[in-house]
C-alpha positions, 0 to 999 in steps of 0.5 A: 200433403201439407201438415194440417191439424191432424198431422200435427196431432200425430206428431205431438202424440209420437213426440209425447211417447218418445219423451215419456219413454226417455223419462221412464228409462232415466227413472229406471236407471236412477232406481237401479243406481239406488238399489246398487248402492243399497246392495253395496252397503249391505255387502259392507255390513256382511263383510264387517260381521264376517271379520268380527266372526273370524277374529272371535274364531281365532281367539277361540282357537288360540284358547283351545290350543293353549288348553290342550298343551 
């Protein structure tokens, strides 16, 4: 059976589905990378806050230990 008009249409549909699927995968990966970067930034901010709290905590503990002596 030679490729007629109907066969070519089927190939076009299959090709369009494959290209669309690949485009969706690429877009999804792009979104995932973007989300990962945002989460990394949030984690950095949390670490900074924790470091500040730890410094403040050590200051308070030093003051309390001085007062007890």
